[in-house]
C-alpha positions as CSV (number, residue, x, y, z in Angstrom):
1,M,14.2,2.9,-25.0
2,Y,12.1,0.5,-22.9
3,I,10.7,1.6,-19.6
4,R,9.0,-0.4,-16.9
5,F,7.5,0.8,-13.6
6,W,8.3,-1.4,-10.6
7,G,7.3,0.9,-7.8
8,V,5.1,4.0,-8.0
9,R,4.1,5.0,-4.4
10,G,5.5,7.7,-2.4
11,S,6.4,8.0,1.3
12,I,5.7,4.4,2.4
13,A,4.8,1.1,0.8
14,T,1.0,0.7,0.6
15,P,-0.2,-2.9,-0.2
16,L,-3.7,-3.5,-1.4
17,T,-5.9,-4.5,1.6
18,N,-8.3,-7.5,1.7
19,V,-11.2,-5.1,2.1
20,E,-10.2,-3.2,-1.0
21,L,-9.7,-6.4,-2.9
22,E,-13.2,-7.7,-1.9
23,V,-14.7,-4.4,-3.0
24,K,-13.1,-4.8,-6.4
25,I,-14.3,-8.4,-6.8
26,E,-17.9,-7.5,-5.6
27,T,-18.1,-4.6,-8.0
28,A,-16.8,-6.7,-10.9
29,V,-19.3,-9.5,-10.2
30,K,-22.2,-7.1,-10.0
31,L,-21.1,-5.5,-13.3
32,G,-20.8,-9.0,-14.8
33,I,-24.3,-9.9,-13.8
34,K,-25.6,-6.6,-15.2
35,A,-23.7,-7.2,-18.5
36,G,-25.3,-10.7,-18.8
37,I,-22.1,-12.7,-18.8
38,T,-23.1,-16.3,-19.4
39,G,-19.9,-18.0,-20.7
40,D,-16.1,-18.1,-20.3
41,S,-15.6,-16.8,-23.8
42,Q,-17.2,-13.5,-22.8
43,V,-14.9,-12.9,-19.8
44,P,-11.8,-11.4,-21.5
45,D,-13.8,-8.7,-23.3
46,F,-15.8,-8.0,-20.1
47,L,-12.7,-7.6,-18.0
48,E,-11.3,-5.2,-20.6
49,S,-14.4,-3.1,-20.3
50,L,-14.2,-2.7,-16.6
51,P,-13.2,0.7,-15.1
52,L,-9.4,0.9,-14.6
53,H,-9.7,1.2,-10.8
54,I,-11.7,-2.1,-10.7
55,R,-9.6,-4.3,-13.0
56,R,-6.2,-3.0,-12.1
57,T,-4.3,-1.8,-9.0
58,V,-1.8,1.0,-9.1
59,G,0.3,-1.0,-6.7
60,G,1.9,-0.4,-3.3
61,D,5.6,-0.5,-3.8
62,T,7.7,2.6,-3.6
63,A,9.8,4.3,-6.2
64,C,11.7,2.1,-8.7
65,V,11.7,2.5,-12.5
66,E,13.7,0.5,-15.0
67,I,15.0,1.8,-18.3
68,Q,16.7,-0.4,-20.9
69,A,18.7,1.5,-23.5
70,G,21.8,0.9,-25.6
71,G,22.2,-2.6,-24.1
72,K,22.4,-1.0,-20.6
73,I,20.0,-1.5,-17.6
74,L,19.3,1.8,-15.7
75,I,17.4,1.7,-12.5
76,L,15.9,5.0,-11.2
77,D,15.6,4.8,-7.4
78,A,15.7,1.8,-5.1
79,G,12.4,1.8,-3.2
80,T,10.6,-1.4,-2.4
81,G,9.9,-2.0,-6.0
82,L,13.6,-2.9,-6.4
83,R,13.0,-6.3,-4.7
84,R,10.8,-7.6,-7.5
85,L,13.0,-6.0,-10.1
86,G,15.9,-7.9,-8.7
87,L,14.1,-11.2,-8.9
88,D,13.2,-10.5,-12.5
89,L,16.8,-9.6,-13.4
90,I,18.0,-12.9,-12.0
91,K,15.3,-14.7,-14.1
92,R,16.3,-12.8,-17.2
93,S,20.0,-13.3,-16.8
94,G,19.8,-17.1,-17.1
95,G,22.7,-17.4,-14.7
96,N,24.9,-14.9,-16.4
97,P,26.4,-11.9,-14.5
98,I,24.1,-8.9,-14.1
99,E,25.2,-5.4,-14.9
100,A,22.9,-2.6,-13.6
101,H,23.3,1.2,-13.1
102,I,21.3,2.6,-10.2
103,L,20.6,6.4,-10.4
104,M,19.5,7.8,-7.0
105,T,17.4,10.9,-6.7
106,H,17.9,11.1,-2.9
107,T,18.1,8.9,0.2
108,H,14.8,9.2,1.9
109,W,13.5,5.8,3.1
110,D,10.9,5.3,0.3
111,H,13.7,5.5,-2.2
112,I,16.3,3.2,-0.6
113,S,14.3,0.6,1.3
114,G,14.4,-2.0,-1.4
115,I,18.2,-2.2,-1.3
116,P,18.5,-4.8,1.5
117,F,16.2,-7.1,-0.4
118,F,17.9,-6.7,-3.8
119,V,18.9,-10.3,-4.5
120,P,21.5,-9.6,-7.2
121,A,23.6,-7.8,-4.5
122,F,24.2,-11.2,-2.9
123,S,26.5,-12.4,-5.8
124,S,30.0,-10.9,-6.3
125,E,29.8,-11.8,-10.0
126,N,27.3,-9.0,-10.6
127,N,28.3,-5.5,-11.5
128,L,26.1,-3.1,-9.6
129,T,26.9,0.7,-9.6
130,F,25.1,3.5,-7.7
131,Y,25.2,7.1,-9.0
132,S,24.4,10.2,-7.1
133,P,25.6,13.8,-6.5
134,F,25.3,13.3,-2.7
135,P,28.5,12.9,-0.8
136,G,28.9,9.8,1.3
137,L,26.2,7.8,-0.5
138,K,27.8,4.5,0.5
139,E,27.8,5.5,4.2
140,R,24.2,6.6,4.0
141,L,23.1,3.3,2.6
142,A,25.3,1.3,5.0
143,R,23.6,3.0,8.0
144,Q,20.3,1.6,6.8
145,Q,21.7,-1.9,7.2
146,N,23.4,-1.4,10.6
147,S,22.9,-4.5,12.7
148,E,20.4,-2.6,14.9
149,Y,18.1,-2.4,11.9
150,F,18.9,-5.3,9.6
151,P,20.7,-8.6,9.9
152,A,22.9,-8.2,6.9
153,P,25.3,-5.4,6.1
154,L,25.4,-3.4,2.8
155,S,26.7,-5.5,0.0
156,P,30.5,-5.1,-0.5
157,T,29.9,-5.7,-4.3
158,F,28.3,-2.3,-4.8
159,R,30.3,0.4,-6.6
160,F,29.6,4.1,-6.1
161,V,30.1,7.0,-8.4
162,R,29.9,10.6,-7.2
163,L,28.3,12.9,-9.8
164,N,28.6,16.7,-10.2
165,E,25.5,18.9,-10.5
166,H,24.5,20.4,-13.8
167,T,26.8,18.0,-15.7
168,Q,26.4,15.3,-18.3
169,F,27.9,11.9,-18.1
170,Q,27.5,8.7,-20.1
171,I,26.8,5.0,-19.4
172,G,27.7,3.4,-22.7
173,D,25.9,5.2,-25.4
174,V,23.3,6.6,-23.0
175,K,23.7,10.3,-22.1
176,I,22.5,11.5,-18.7
177,D,22.1,15.1,-17.4
178,I,21.4,16.0,-13.8
179,F,19.4,18.8,-12.3
180,P,18.7,19.7,-8.7
181,L,15.0,19.8,-7.4
182,N,13.2,21.4,-4.5
183,H,12.9,18.8,-1.7
184,P,13.9,18.7,1.9
185,G,17.5,17.4,2.1
186,G,17.9,17.8,-1.7
187,S,16.8,15.7,-4.6
188,Y,17.9,15.4,-8.3
189,S,16.3,14.9,-11.6
190,Y,17.8,12.8,-14.4
191,R,17.4,13.4,-18.1
192,I,18.2,10.2,-20.0
193,T,18.9,10.4,-23.7
194,Y,19.5,7.5,-26.1
195,G,19.5,8.2,-29.9
196,N,16.8,10.8,-30.5
197,K,14.6,9.8,-27.5
198,T,14.6,11.3,-24.0
199,I,13.1,10.4,-20.6
200,I,13.1,12.7,-17.6
201,Y,12.6,11.4,-14.1
202,A,11.7,14.3,-11.8
203,T,10.1,13.0,-8.6
204,D,10.2,14.5,-5.2
205,S,10.1,18.2,-6.0
206,E,7.9,21.2,-4.9
207,Y,7.2,24.3,-7.0
208,K,5.9,27.0,-4.8
209,E,6.5,29.9,-7.1
210,L,4.6,29.2,-10.3
211,S,5.4,32.2,-12.5
212,V,7.0,31.5,-15.8
213,N,10.3,33.0,-14.7
214,S,10.3,30.9,-11.4
215,V,9.7,27.6,-13.1
216,K,11.9,28.4,-16.2
217,P,15.0,26.6,-14.9
218,F,12.9,23.4,-14.6
219,T,10.9,23.8,-17.8
220,D,14.2,24.5,-19.7
221,F,15.6,21.2,-18.3
222,F,12.3,19.4,-19.2
223,H,12.1,21.0,-22.7
224,G,11.1,18.7,-25.6
225,T,11.4,15.5,-23.7
226,D,9.5,12.5,-25.0
227,M,8.4,11.5,-21.5
228,L,8.4,13.4,-18.2
229,I,7.9,11.2,-15.1
230,F,6.6,13.8,-12.6
231,D,5.8,13.8,-8.8
232,A,2.1,14.4,-8.4
233,Q,1.6,13.2,-4.8
234,Y,-0.7,15.9,-3.6
235,T,-3.8,17.8,-4.7
236,M,-3.5,21.6,-5.1
237,L,-5.0,22.1,-1.6
238,E,-2.6,19.6,0.0
239,N,0.3,21.5,-1.6
240,V,-0.8,24.5,0.3
241,E,-1.5,22.6,3.6
242,K,1.8,20.7,3.3
243,E,4.1,23.5,2.2
244,D,7.8,22.6,2.2
245,W,7.0,18.8,2.3
246,G,8.6,18.7,-1.2
247,H,6.0,17.3,-3.5
248,S,3.7,18.6,-6.4
249,N,0.4,17.9,-8.1
250,V,-1.0,17.0,-11.5
251,F,-2.1,20.6,-12.5
252,T,1.4,22.1,-11.9
253,G,2.8,19.2,-13.8
254,I,0.5,19.8,-16.7
255,D,1.3,23.5,-16.9
256,M,5.0,22.9,-16.7
257,A,4.9,20.1,-19.3
258,I,2.9,22.3,-21.8
259,E,5.4,25.2,-21.3
260,A,8.3,22.7,-21.9
261,K,6.6,21.0,-24.9
262,V,6.6,17.6,-23.3
263,K,5.0,14.8,-25.3
264,K,4.0,12.3,-22.5
265,L,3.5,13.2,-18.8
266,V,3.5,10.3,-16.4
267,F,2.3,11.0,-12.8
268,I,4.1,9.0,-10.1
269,H,4.9,9.0,-6.3
270,H,1.3,8.5,-5.4
271,E,0.0,9.5,-2.0
272,P,-0.2,6.3,0.2
273,G,-3.6,7.4,1.5
274,Y,-5.2,7.3,-1.9
275,N,-6.8,4.1,-3.2
276,D,-7.1,3.2,-6.9
277,E,-10.4,4.9,-7.4
278,K,-9.1,8.2,-6.0
279,L,-6.0,8.1,-8.1
280,Y,-7.8,7.4,-11.4
281,T,-10.3,10.1,-10.5
282,I,-7.4,12.5,-10.2
283,L,-6.2,11.4,-13.6
284,L,-9.6,12.0,-15.1
285,K,-9.7,15.5,-13.6
286,A,-6.2,16.1,-15.1
287,K,-7.4,15.1,-18.5
288,E,-10.4,17.4,-18.2
289,Y,-8.1,20.2,-17.2
290,V,-6.1,19.8,-20.5
291,D,-9.3,19.4,-22.6
292,I,-10.8,22.6,-21.2
293,N,-7.7,24.8,-21.0
294,H,-5.4,23.4,-23.7
295,P,-7.6,21.6,-26.2
296,K,-5.1,21.8,-29.0
297,V,-2.1,20.7,-27.1
298,P,-1.0,17.1,-27.9
299,L,0.0,16.1,-24.4
300,E,-0.6,12.5,-23.3
301,L,-1.3,12.0,-19.6
302,L,-0.7,8.6,-17.9
303,L,-0.9,7.3,-14.4
304,A,2.1,5.2,-13.4
305,Y,1.2,1.8,-12.1
306,E,3.2,-1.3,-11.3
307,G,3.8,-3.2,-14.5
308,L,3.3,-0.3,-16.8
309,C,5.7,-0.8,-19.8
310,M,6.4,1.4,-22.8
311,T,8.9,1.6,-25.6
312,L,10.0,4.9,-27.0
């Protein structure tokens, strides 16, 4: 399975500001002077040596993740990252019809606001199917594009499939299981299996009771997955301050992943108020937490950023 992250922010799109960009450039220039860069040939290695929050941006688009498996294209959520994914699908297709399967966790704005700008929807030759356990998904999405809010209606080419909770279905040779999460208005996790590899997408969920028994239904669903993509929008303190807002944190994710014997844990749905330096600091603290408390556990921690690609 191939996976690519197109949008990783939560709540609202958060583009990099000019001030933040200038700080990155200024810091890189100062570090380059300190490192004694004197020629073009030294630049690639120097850039590679820069701290991640200087040479890279996590990105500002909201939730959208692409998975390719068994010749199928699966899209997890349709936040603002869907716009760029749509353009890339057109480029990849070479003019041929596009088939894509869009799995929706829920219909909060940050997970649906890319749909009006998804260019493949403008061609009736493309086969685009939405999946969700929510009733009336088509009507929900159509309301987003009422003429009061957007100049074009919901694409008539979209197909909609209503799913049942706690059931498995297939898209070609890809098996998909569904599980409900704790989020205002409801949200769903998807466990995607192809061959002997699995990916779980579990964003927008809060875990207030952290006893083993309380989280067991979730850790059972997560058990043994190769990659768990996990909502870690808040810090532990923010989880207390923003109770019932429906999000989690890196430490809860780590504890649940270890209990579930997860191999890779990818943090996503980043807080819009956090800049790149803050997010990578949180990742470092998360790695320290594992090193101190679970030094023998082979759990890989990653921070989702736009353009992150992996093959399982």
